[in-house]
N, C-alpha and C positions, 0 to 999 in steps of 0.2 A: 504494500500500500504506500502511496506517495505520502511523505512526511508532511505534517501540518506546518504551515508557515504563516505568520501574521501578515506577510507581504503578499501571500498568494490568495487572491480573492476567490478562487474556484471552489474551495471547500465551503465558503459561505454561500455561494450560489447553489451548490448541491444541497445544502441544508434548507435553503429557501425553497428549492424545488420539491424536496421531500415534504416540507410543511404544507405546500400547496396540495400535494397528492393526498396526504393524510386528512386534510380538512375536507377535500372533495369526497374521499371514501367515507368519512364520518357522516356525511349527509345521507348516505345509504342509497343513492341513486344509481351507483355503478360499483362493480367489484374492484377492489384495489388492484388486482392482477391486470384487469383490463385497462385501468387508468395508467398503470405503470408501463404497459406495452405501448400505449399511445404516446406517452411522454418520452420513452426511450426512442421511439421513431421520430418524434418531433425534434429531439435534441441529439440526433444521431451523430452530428458533427463534433460533439464534445469528446474530450480525451477519454480513452478507454478506462483509465483508472478512476477518473471522476464519475463515469457512468456506473462503474462497479461500486463505488462508495455510495452513490445515490440509491442504487438498487438494494444494497445490503441494508442501508439505514431504513429505507421505506418498508422492505419486506420484514426486517427484523422487528421494527416497532409494531407492525401489524400482527405477526405471529406471536410475539411476546406481550401483547397488550394486557392481558389479564394479569400476568406476573408483574409487569411494570406498575400497574395500578396498585397491586397489593403492596409493593415496595414503597411507592410514593406516599401511600396512606400513612406509613410509619414516620415520615419526615415532613408531612404537610399538616398545617392546622385546618386546612380546607379539604373536605372530601373530594376526591377526583371527580365524582359525578356532578358536583356543584360548581366546578371550575368553568370558566369560559372556554369554549372549544379550542380557540387558538392557544391559550395558555396551557390547556391540557395536552395538546399535541406537542407543544414546545418542550414541556416537562418530560413527556414520554420519550421524545427524541434524545434529550439530554441524559435521561436515566439509561437508555439503551447504550449510548456511547460509553458511559461510565462503567456499566456492568458487563458489556459484551464486546466492546471494540478496543482491544489492547493497543492498537496503533494510534488511538486518539488520546492525548493527555487529558486527565480529568479537568485541568484548568481550561483547556481549550473548549471542552464540552460545555462548561459553565459559561465562559465568556461569550461564546457564539450564541448560546441560548438567550442571554441577556440582550445581545445585539439584535437578535431576531425580534424579541418582544418590543424593543424600542423602534425598530424599523417599521413594524406593523402597527405603530401608534398605540402601544400598550406600555408606554414608558412608566406609567404610574404603578404597574405591576412588575416591573423589571427587578425591583428589590426582592419581591416575593419569589420570583423565579430563581434568582441568585441564591437566596437563603435556603430554599428547598434542595437545590442541587449541591450546594456546598455542604449541607448537612448529610446528604447521601454519600458524598465523597468521604467524609470523615467517619461515617458509620456503616459503610457497605460490608465490612467484615463481621458485623454483629447484627445483621438482619434477622429478625425472628420469623422462622418458617413454621407452618402447621406441623403438629406432632404426627409422625407417620403411624405410630401405633394406635393412638386415640382417634385420629381423623384420617384414615387412609385415603378416602376419596378426595377430601379437601387437600391433602398433601400432594397427590398426583395432579389435581387440578391446577394448583399454583405452580408446582415444579415444572409442568409441561405446558402451562398456559392454555388449558383446555376447560371449557365449561364443565362443571361438576356433574351435570346430568348425563353428559356423554361418557365421562369416566365411569360413572356408576353403571350405565347401560352396557358398555363394553365389558366391564368386569363381570357382570352377570352372564353375558353371552360367551365370553372367551377366557375368563379367568383373569385374576389380577396381574399375574406375571406376564402373560401374553399381551394384556392391555398396556402395561408399561413399556414393553418392547415396541408396540405400535406407536405409542405416544412419542417415544424417543426417536423413532424413525421419521416421524412427521416433521421433526425439527432439524433433521440432518440436511446438509446441502446436497441437492440431487444433481447428478450429471444430466446432460442433454442426451436424449436417445434418438437415433436416426435409423431409418430403414432405407437401404440402398435400392434404387430403382431396378425393377425386374429387367428392363431393357439393356442394362449395362452388361457387357461381356466381361470375361475374366480380366482382360488387360485394362479395361476402363476402371474396373473396381480397384485393382492394384494401384493404378495411377491416382485415383481419388483418395484412397487411404493414405498414400504416401504424402500427398499434398496436405491432408489434415494433420498428419504426423509432423511434417515440417513446420506447420503453422502453430505447433505447440498444443494441439487439442487432444493428443494421446488417445486415438480411437482404440477401444477394446471390445471384442465380441461379447454380446450379451449372453449370459449363461442359459437363458430359456430358449435360445435359438441357435443350436449347434449347426455347423455347416454340413448338413446331411439332407439337402433338398429344401430346407426352410429358407426364408428370406434372410439376407445378410443384415443383421441388426447390431448396431454398435453404440456404445456410450462414449460421449466426448466430455472432456474436462475443460474448465476455464473458457466456456463458450457462453458469454453473456448475451450476445446477439447472434441471430442466425443468418441475417441477410448478407453479411460479409463473409460467411464461410465458403471455402472453395467448393464449387459445384452446386451451390444453392440456386442461384439464378438460372442455371442451366437445367434444373430439374433432375439432378443426379441422385437426390435423396429426398425423403419426406421426414419431417420432424414429428415424431409420434412416440408416446410412451409404449413400452413393450406390452404392458397389460392391455392397452387399447388395440394392439395388433392381434391379440389372441382370438377374439370372436370370429374373425374371418378365417384364421387358420383352423380353429376348432370346427368350423362349418363343413370342412371337406371340399371347399370350392376349388382349392389348388388341384386336388386329385380329379375333380370333375372336369376342370378346364383342360388338364393334361390328357384325360381320356377322350375328350371331344376333339382335340387336335390330332391324337393318334388314330382315331377312327372317324374321319369326316364322313365316310359313307353312311355310317350308322346314324349320325346326327342329321344328315341331309342338309337342307338349307336352314334348319332351325338354329338360332343362336340362343345361348343361355341368357336368362334374364334375371338380374339381381335388383332388388328394391331395398333401398336404405330409407326408412321412414322418418328418422330424426337425425339427419346426416351431418349437420354443421358441426365443426368447420370442414368436415369432409375426409378425415383421416381414413376411416374404414371404407368409405365409398371409393376413394382413390386406390386404396390397397386392393379392393376387389376388382376394380377396372384394370389395374396392372396385371393381376393374375389371369384375368379373362383374355386380354389382348383381343385378337380377332375372333375368339370363340364366343363372345357375348357382349352385352351392354349392361350398364348400370344406370338406374334412375335414382338420383339422390334428392330427397325432399326435405324441406324444413319450413318453419312457420312464417318467416318473413323474408322480404327481398334482401335485407341486410345479411341475413344468415346464408342465404343461397349464393350471395356474392362472394362470400369466403370460399364456398365450395368451388365455384367457377374459377376463382383466382388460383386455388391449389391445383385444380385439374389442368388449367392452362400452363402453369409452370412445369407440371410433371408430364405435359404433352399427352394428355389422355383424351383422345377424340371419341372414345366409346363411353364417356361419362356425361350424363345430362342432368342439370339441376333444375328444380321446379319448386315453386312456392305451393305448399299444401299443408293443411292442418291434419296431422296424423289421426286425430280422433274423428274426422269426417270420412265416411265411407266413399270409396271410388269404385263403382260397379264395373267400370271398364277394365279394371285389373283383377277381377275375380278369377282365382285359380290360374293366374298367369306366371307367377314367379317361381323360379327354381330355388331361390334363396331370398328370404326376407330378413334383413338385419334390423332388429328393434333394440337399438341402444337408446333407451328411453330417459326422459327427464328424471332426475333423482336428487337426493339431498347433497350429493357430492362429497360425503364424508371421507371417501377413499383418496381424494386428491387434495386434501388440506395441506399437504406438503408443498404444493404448487400454488394453491389459492387459499392462503391462510385465513382470510376473513370469513370464509364459509362457516367456520366454527361459531362465529358470533351472530350469524344470520339464521341458522336453523333452530328448530324447537321440536319438542316431542309431538306437538300438534301438526307441524309441517310435514313430519315423516308420514303420518297417516294420510294427509292430504295428497302428497305426491304418490303414495302407494295406490290411492284411488285413481289418480290420473293414469298411472301405468296400466291398471286393469282396464280402464276405459279404452286406451289405445290398443292394447292387446286384443280386446274384444272386437275391435274393428279390423285390424290388419291381418289377423289369422287367415281370413278368407282369401287373401291375395296369394297364399301358398298353394301350388298345385298339388294334387295327391302324390305322395312320394317325395315332395319337396321338403325343404328344411327351413325352420325358423330359429333364429338365434336371438335370445333375449339377454341383454347385458345392461349393467349399470356400473358407475364408478363410485359406488358406495359400499359400506360394510354393515348396513342395517338389515337385519333379518326380515323386517316388515316389507322392505323394498326388494329383497332378494329371494331367499328360500321360500318365504310365505307366498309371494306373488307367483313364483315359478310353480309351486304346488297347486295354487288356485287355477293356473292356466292348464296344467296337466289334467286336472279333474273336470274341467268344464268344456274342453274343446277336443276335437278328434286328432290328438297328437300323442306320440309316444316318445320317451326319453331317447336321445341319440348319444352314444359315446363320443367324446371329443375326438376329432380326426388327427390328433397329435399327442405325443407322449409328453406328460408334464410331471414335475416333482410330486411325490406322494402327498406332501403337505398341501398341495392345491386341491386334492380330492378328499382329504381327511375329514370324515364325518359328513360328507356331502352325498346326496342321493345321486343315482345314476344320471349321467348327462349334465351334471353341475360341476362347476369349477369355481373355487374361491381363492382370491389372492389378498393377503393382508399386508399392510405396509410393513416394510422391514424384513420380510421373509424371502422374497424372490427378486429383490432389486427393482420392484415395480410400484406403481400406485396401488391402492386398494381397489379391487375389481371383482365383479361377479358375472358368471356366464352360465346360461342354461341352454342346452342344445335339444331341439325337438324335431322330429320328422312327422309330417302329416300322414295319417294312415291312408292306405289305398282305398 
C-alpha cells in the first residue's frame, strides 16, 4: 500500500469518495457493491493503489459495520443510531482504518476524519469526531467483547459482523462450528474467478494464461474443475478491475464464480451438445433449445451458449430492459451469436414455449445469503420475513416455467443462498407437485457438496469449496 503523506492529497480524495459511497448505500436505494462498481468505472483513470485503498475502505466498512458500531458505542457518548448519517459514516471509516488497516497510522485516520467533517460543513462536530477516534486509538487493546460462553450467538454476531438472527438460524441448521467457518469465510478476501472461452484452442489458452501470469495475476486452476473435459476455470489474485485484464475485451474469458458455473455443468448440457455434434443425422435439423428464465447478468446463459455452439440456441430472459442489456453486453463481448435476450416476467406464462425447451435454467431470485462475501450489505437488508416472501416468489415462478420443459427435458433450479426455506424446502415442494423426477448431477463433485442432500441436490457452503454459497436441484420431466 502506498504510504500516507500529508503532501499527497489522493488519500483524502479516496476517503471522500468512500464517504460518498457509504452515504449513498445508507439511503438503501442501491446495493453498495453496485455503487462501488459504478464508481470504480467512473474513476477508472485513478492510480491502481488509490482504487485499491478506496475499495478496501468502502467494502471493509460495509462488511464490518455491525462490529464497528459495537466498538464505537464503547467510546461515544452518543449512540451510533442517533448520530447524523455523515458523522456516523465518518466514524465508521475512521474506526475501520484504526482497527483493520495497519498501513494507515492511527493519527492519520483521526486527522483525515476531522478534515472530512469540516469539509462537509460539520465543523461544529469535528471535536466530537476527534474525541471518539482518539479514545478508540488509546483503548483499542481493551475493547470489551461479548462473552462466548454466556452469549455464543451474540459473540459470533459481533466477531463476524453478522446479524444475530442469521447466526442463530445457521447454527440450528448447520451447527455452531460449521457456522463459524462460514462466517469467517465470508470475511476473507476472495480471488476473481474466470472461465476461459470454449472457442479458445490449446495454444490460445496457453498464451492467455501466460499473459495473466506476466501481469502478476497468478492464475490457478480451480479445484472443482479439473482438466478432464470440464471448462478451464481459474482464480486470479490482485485483480481489482476486470476491464484491463489481458483478453477481457476480446472475449477470451467470462468472469463468473465457480459455484455459478455448476448449474449448467450439472444439467448435462455439455454431454448433450457433444452428442448432437457427433450424431447430426440423429438430431436432423432440430437445434437444442435452452431457456434461462432469470438470466441477468447472463453468466449461465453465456456459458450454455458457448457449450451449444452451432448445436443450439439460448433464450435469456429477465424482468427489465436494464437487466437484459447486461446480458447482451456479455454475449457481444464473448461473441455469442446463438444467445438472444428478451424482457419477460418469469412469473407470467408464455404459451408459445410450452414443452419446447431441452433445458430450463431457473436460477431464481433469492435472499443472496451465499454471496455476502461479495455483496456485504445483503446481511443488513434481509429479514426472516423476507426469506418467506422470496420463497413464495420462487414457487410462483417454478409453477409457471415447469411447462416450458419438454418431456424428457431437464430443469435446473438454483439459488445463491444457504437458506433451507429457499433451497431444500422449495426443491421438495417442486418435486411433489409437478411431473419431474430427481436427476443426478452430470459431474462429479466433492462429497461435502452432497452431504445430507436428497438425490439430485447439491449444496455449497462458503469456505468449503472455494466458492460462494450455492444450491442446485436437478430435475428431469417425466415422459
